[in-house]
N, C-alpha and C positions, 0 to 999 in steps of 0.2 A: 310392667312390660307385658303387653298383650301377646297372646299366642301368635297372632299374625306378625307382630314385631319380632318374635323369636324366630319365626320362619324367614323373615326378611334378613335377620342377622345371618342365618345359615346361607341364604342365597348370596349375600355379600361376601362371606368368607369362601364360599365355593367359587364365586366369580374370580376372586383373587388367585384361585388355583386353575383358572381358565376352564372351569366347568359351568356350562350354561344352565340357566334356571330351569328350562324345560326338562333337562335330564334329572335335576334334583327333585322336581315335582312329578316325575313320571309315575303313573299308576295311582295318583291321588285324586284326580279330577280337579285339581287346583291350577290356577294360572297366576302370573304376576299381577294381572289386573284385578283379580278377585281378592288378592291380599290387601289391596288398597281400601277395601270395604270394611269400615269399623265394626259393622254388625256381623261380620263373618265369624262363625264358631268353628274352629278346627276340631275335627273328630279324632279320637284316639287312633283309629286305624290309619288316618291320613298322616298324623305325626309319626307313627311307627314306620310307615312306608318311606317318608322323607329320610329318616335315620338310616334305614336299610340301604336306601339309594346312595347316601353319602359314604357309607362304609364301602359299598361296592365300587363307587366311582373313584374314590381316593385310594382304594386298595390298602387302607389303613384301618385295622381293627381297633386302634386306639385313637381314632379321630376325635372322640369326645374329650380326651385330655388336651389335645391340641386346640380345639375350639374354646374350651374353658380358659386356656392361657391367653387367647386372643380377645376375650371379652373385655370391653372397656366400660368404665363407670358412666360414660356418656350414653351408652346403649340403654340405660335405665331411665332416660329422660329426667323429668323434674325430681323423681325419687332419687336418682343418682346425685343430682346437685344438692339435694337436702342432706344426703349421706356425707358428701364432701365437706359440708359446713358444720357437721356435728362435732361435739367436743371430743369424743373418743369412740372406740369401737363398740362399747356397750350401748351408748346412745344411738349409734348407727344401727346396731342389731335390733334395738327396741323399735326404731323407725320402720325397718323392714317388716317386722312382725305386725306393727300397727296398721301399716298400709299394704298388707299382703295383696289386696285386690288390685293394686297397681303393678304388681310384679307378676311374673308368669304363674299360672296355676298348675304347673306340671308336678310339683312336689309340695307337700306340706311337711313341716318338721315339728317334732316335740323336743323341747330343750329342757335339760335338768342338770343340776350340779351335784356331784358326789365325789367324796374323797379328793377334793381339790381339783377335780377335772370337770370340764364342760362337755356334756354329751348332747349330741344332736341326732335324734332318730329320724330317718327319712321315711316318709310314707308315700307310696306310689299312688297319687290321686288320679293320675291320667291313664292308668291301666296300660303300662308300657310293655308288659309281657316280655317277649324275647329280646327287647332292646333296653332292658333295665340297666345292663352293665354300662352301655354308652351314656345313659342319662346320669347315673351316679358318678361316673368318671368326669363328665362335664361339670356337674354340680360342684364336686369337691375341688376340681382344678380351677373353676371360676371363683369359688370362695377364696382360695389362696390368692388369686390374682387381684380381686377387688380389695381384700383386706390389706394386701401389700401396697396397693396403689393409694389407699386412703391414708396409711400411716408412714409410708416410705420406709417400712421395716419388714423384715422377713416375717411370714406368718406360718409357723410350723404346724403340721398335723401330727398328733401324738399316736393315733391308731385308727385303723379302719376295720370295721366288722361288716362283712359283705355277704349277701345271700347267695351270690352266684359262685360257681367253682373257680378255682385258681386258673388264670390264663396260662397257656403253655409258655409264653414269653413274659416274664415278670419285670424285665428291665425298665419298661416305661413307667411302671409304678415306683420303682426305686428312684428313678431320676426325678419324677415330678412330686411324689408324695413323701418319700424317704421316711417311712414310719413303720410301726408294727402293722402287719397285714394278717387278717384272719378271714379266710374264705369259707363258703358253704355254711354260713351262720344263719340263725333263724330270722335276724333282722338286720337292716342296713343302718349302722350307727357310725358317726364320725366323732372322734374324741379330740377336743381342742384343749389347749393350755388356758385355764381360766384367767391367768394373769394377763393374757393378751387383751382382755376386755378393757383394761385400763390404758392401753396404748393410745396416746393422743393422735388426733387426726391433723395432718400438717396444715390444712387450709381451714381449720375451725374458725367459725365466725357466727356468734350468737344471733346477730341481727339477720344475717342472710339465712340462717337456719330457720328462724321464725317465719320469714317470708316464704321460704320454700315449703315449709310444713303447712302453711295456710293454703298454698296451691294444691298440695297433696290432699288436704281435707276437702277442698272444692271438687277435685277430680273424683274422689271416692264417693262423694254425695251424689254424683251423676252416674256412678258405676253400678250396674245391676247384674248380678249373677243369674244364670239360668237355674231354675229349680232342680233340674236333673244333675247339675254340677254340685249343688248343695247336698243332694241326697248321696251322690257318690262319695263326696268328702266325708260325710257323716259315717257312712258304712266303713270306709277305709280307715278312719281314725278310731273306730271301735271294732277291732279285729274279733272275728268269731261271731259277731252279732248280725243277724239278717232279719230285721223287724218286718212285720207284716205292713201292708199299706196303711191300715188304721193306726198301728203303732207309730209309724214314721210320721203320719199326719199330726199326731199328738205331739211328737218331739219337735216338729217344726211350727207348732201352734197354728195349724191349719185344720179345716174340716176335711174329711175324707173326699167328699165330692169336689171341693176346691182343688185339692191335690191332683185328683184324676183329671179335672178339666184343664188345669195349667200344664200338666204333662202332655195332654192331647195337643195343646197349642204349640208345644215344643216337639211334636211328632215322635213321641216316645211313650212307652207304657212303663209302669213301675216294675213289672215282671221282666221287661227287656233290660232294664237297668241292672236288676239282680242277676240275670243270666249272664250279662256281659262281664260283670265283676267276678262272678264265680268261674266263668270260663277262663278269664285271664289269670286269676289266682291259681286255678287248677294247673294250667300250663306252666306257670312259674314254679309251682311246687314240684311238678313232675320232672321238670328240666333242671331245677336248681337245688333240690333236696333229696334226701333218701327216705322221706316219709312214705309209708305204705298207702295204697289206695284207700284203705279203711280210715287211716288217720287224716288223709286229705279230705275225704268226704265228710268226716265228722267236723273238721274245722270250717267247712263250707255250709254247715247246717243240715247235712243229710244224716238221717238216723240209720240208714243201711247202705252198704257199699254197692249193692245192686241198683238202688235208685240213683246213686251218684254215677255209676257206669252208664246207665241209660241216658241220664241228662247230658253227660259229656259227649256221648255218641250223637245226640240230637244237636248239640252246639257245633261240633267240629266234623262230624261224619267219620271220626276215627275212634279206635279203642284206646284206653289208657295206656296199654302196653305199647301201642304203635308210637305214641309221643315219647314215652320214656326210652324205648329202644332206639328210636331214630336219633335222639339226643346223645345217648351213650355211644352210638356208632360214630357220631361226629367227633 
């Protein structure tokens, strides 16, 4: 599911609420016509603005939960049809992991098994900043919806560990997720029942699955990610590491000059990518954790808190205390 398709889904669901597209796209520089362009790359700030607009227009701070529940397997295109014909949820999950490029690149997840539970750690690859709560709520709600649709069985969540503070109204979480809730945690982790992986998919068909997977392979072979996206994903999936340009080039099996030239073609510099990641992470830490400025600066690769303070001021025009105090006041 391309990022443009994700926005098309939002516009469709907002239209069902009698909210016109121009209001949803307000302040993004995007139009409905632009979203029809397959080469369009949605920028993080545009995606964040759309989310903020939807929250404001619907007057529903939990609109992410609602949208996740409204997501249909058909919204995933051929990847969805492949999942519908898989043998069980485990094969379906492997399919989504294998053809991640056909799905939205808003989140990346790390999955592992421990003590009979299935843990899925969510990594914010799209630098969502202040709208991380919406995105996590939508992601988990959508996972429940899709798994239940595939199996015609309930798909319970065992626990949620969330980086953001506990909302004042917890009832929407109780109704939709009905699980252990842990807020203000260091990482976003969803805990699933590992036994659910064996749940059979109601429309399983081996021949159809093979045909759909072949089409997925063909689409992936035509899909090319921007280099800046690969760099962002690498840094976010390796917390605390901020490699130099030369180090990153080696990790990507590129020459330093080639990396610089390709980023120029994408109208971005390596330093701009690092600054954007550090800025967004800094705001998330200031608003969602009790970490001290020194601890935040160290996690972002700064050897002194004064250097971190100066960098933050250059990115945002604000002091660290301004961001933390404004969030506390809210």
